[in-house]
BAKOL-290932 format. One record per residue (C-alpha): residue in three letters; x, y, z. Coordinates in steps of 0.2 Angstrom, whole numbers, plus 2048, in hexadecimal, padded with zeros to 3 digits. Layout:
BEGIN
ALAXYZ
...
# end
This chain:
BEGIN
MET8028027FF
PRO80780E7FB
HIS80C81B808
ALA80482C809
PRO80F83C804
ARG815845817
ARG810853816
ARG81B85F818
SER81B86F826
PRO81888181C
ARG82788981D
LEU82489C822
THR82C8A881A
GLY8358B781E
ARG8288C581D
GLY81B8B8825
ARG8288B0834
LEU8288C3839
ALA8168C4835
LEU8148B9842
LEU81F8BF84E
THR8198CF850
ALA8078C884F
GLY80C8BF85F
LEU8158CE869
LEU8058D7866
ALA7FD8CA86D
ALA8098C987C
VAL8058DD87F
ALA7F38DD87F
VAL7F38CD88B
ALA7FE8DB896
ALA7F38E9894
ALA7E78E1898
VAL7EC8DA8A6
VAL7F38ED8AD
LEU7E28F18A7
LEU7DA8E48B8
ARG7E68E58C3
PRO7E18F08D1
ASP7ED9008D8
ASP7FA8F78E1
GLY7FE9068E9
GLU80E9088E4
THR80E91A8DB
PRO80B9258E5
ARG7FB9308E5
ASP8039428DF
LEU7FD9508EB
GLY80095F8E0
SER81196B8E2
LEU8179788F2
THR81F9878EB
VAL82A98F8F3
PRO82B9A18F0
GLU83C9AB8F0
GLY8449B28FF
ARG8359A9909
ARG83F9A4919
ALA84299491E
THR83799392E
GLN82899D920
VAL82F98B914
TYR82A97E923
THR816989926
LEU815985913
ALA81C974912
ASP81396C922
GLN806974918
ALA80696E909
LEU80A95C90E
GLY7F895F91C
LEU80695D92A
GLU80696593B
ALA80D97593D
GLY821972942
THR82096193A
THR82E96792D
ARG837976939
GLN83A963944
ALA841959935
ALA84E967930
LYS855963941
ASP85695193F
THR85795192C
ARG86C953926
LEU86895E917
ALA876961908
LEU87B974913
PRO88D97B913
ALA896977924
ALA89498D929
ALA88298892A
ASP88697C939
GLY872973933
ASN86B985930
PRO86398391F
GLU85E99591E
GLY86399C90B
TYR862989905
LEU850985903
PHE84F9898F2
PRO8429918EB
ALA83A9878DD
THR82897E8DC
TYR82C96C8E2
PRO82095E8DE
LEU8199558EA
ASP80F9428ED
GLU80B9378FC
SER81C9318FF
THR8249448FF
THR82A945912
PRO83095691A
ALA84294D919
THR84194A904
LEU83995C904
LEU84996490E
ALA856958904
PHE84F95D8F2
MET84E9708F7
ALA85E96E8FE
ASP8659658F0
THR85C9718E5
ALA86497F8EC
ASP8769768EB
GLU8749738D9
ARG86F9858D4
PHE87B98C8DC
ARG8889858D4
GLN8819888C1
ALA8809998C8
GLY8949998CF
LEU89099B8DF
ASP8A39968E5
ALA8AE99D8D5
GLY8A49AE8DA
ALA8A49AE8ED
ARG8B79AA8E9
ARG8B99BB8DD
LEU8B29C58E7
GLY8BA9C18F9
LEU8AB9B9901
SER8A99A5906
ALA89B99C8FE
TYR88F9A190B
GLU8929B2911
ALA88F9B28FA
VAL87E9AA900
THR87B9B590F
LEU87B9C5902
ALA8719BE8F5
SER8639BB902
ILE8669CE908
VAL8669D28F9
GLN8549C68F6
ALA84D9D0903
GLU8519E3901
ALA84F9E48EE
ASP83E9EB8E8
THR8409E48D9
PRO8489D58D1
ALA8519E58C5
ASP8569EF8D2
MET8629DE8D8
GLY8729E08D4
LYS8729F38D9
VAL86D9EE8EA
ALA87B9E28E7
ARG8889EF8E4
VAL8839FB8F2
ILE8869EA8FE
HIS8979E88F7
ASN89B9F98F6
ARG8949FB909
LEU8A19EE90D
ASP8B19F4903
GLN8AFA02912
ASP8AD9F6921
ARG89CA03922
ALA88D9F992B
LEU87F9F291D
GLU8729FD928
MET8659F191D
ASP8549EF925
SER8559DD922
THR8639D992E
LEU86A9DA93F
ASN8799E1938
TYR8739F4939
ALA86D9F194A
LEU87B9E4950
GLY8899F0949
ARG88F9E493B
THR89A9E7931
SER89C9D6926
LEU8909C9920
ASP8949BE930
THR8829BA931
THR8789AD92B
PRO86C9AF91A
ILE85C9B691D
GLY8539B0916
ASN8529A2905
PRO8599AC8F5
GLY8549A78E2
GLU8629A38D6
GLN85F9B88CE
ALA8649BF8DF
LEU8739B48DF
ARG8799B98D1
ALA8759CA8D5
ALA8829C88E5
LEU88D9C38DA
ASP8909CD8CC
PRO8879DE8CE
PRO88B9ED8C3
ALA8979F98C4
GLY892A088D0
ASP899A138DF
TRP885A118E8
LEU885A108FA
TYR872A128FE
PHE861A0F8F7
VAL84FA118FE
THR842A0C8F3
VAL835A1C8F2
ARG826A128ED
PRO824A038E4
GLY82FA008D6
ASP838A118D9
THR848A0E8E3
ARG856A188E2
PHE866A168E4
SER875A248EB
GLU883A258EF
ASP884A368F8
TYR87CA3690A
ALA871A48908
GLU86CA408F6
HIS864A328FE
ARG860A3E90E
SER853A45901
HIS84DA348FB
VAL84AA2E90E
GLU840A3D90E
GLU836A3D8FF
PHE833A2A905
ASN82CA30916
ARG81FA3C90D
GLU819A2F901
ARG817A23910
ALA80DA3091A
ALA801A3390A
GLY802A2390E
GLY7FBA2091E
GLY80BA18927
ASP808A0991C
# end
């Protein structure tokens, strides 16, 4: 009895093998997608809690309050975390993060703690200050990096507008060069008769204030007063400065002392 001819398995062309492989991959992806869609939330992705914006010039105590509110924590929680957390700060700061809680907008989620948030702020300050050339700029001015941040914090507090920052920085440099007290409302230097930057930063400066502190414009100004919002008068002569102060006082009196 003759044998039936053996059936030969069909052989796929290169194009056929590619089509079969593609179909298999698509099927596998579809199954995987179905598993993901059907799998209940396992909690591995922290829930987004929005963000925290730290405005320029805010003091550390104000940042702590903002963080407590944003994270829904009891008042004082972030302040305590600042004491208990080892942050990336210069040795001169002696553990005080004032000046190094960089003003920016920080994302928050359920995994965010006061400690991680403060560390993120300090790390951001370190990165942004390096980008601004803090170390080299401070050396060029004969200051330590910490003194330069202190100066920038005064600039941030004293300048009425960003455009005034450079001139304010120049006034500070000129007064220091002449061994004069700073005589600025934002510091204790006047009351203490200090003529140096041997104080801590008085707030958290932004990058623009730091750049102004490191590279102020040339000028002989020794005095300034903001007569009205947007109108700051800089002068090198005390008599001229007194006339500006008198105008400021008249403006203040006319406004009811506000």
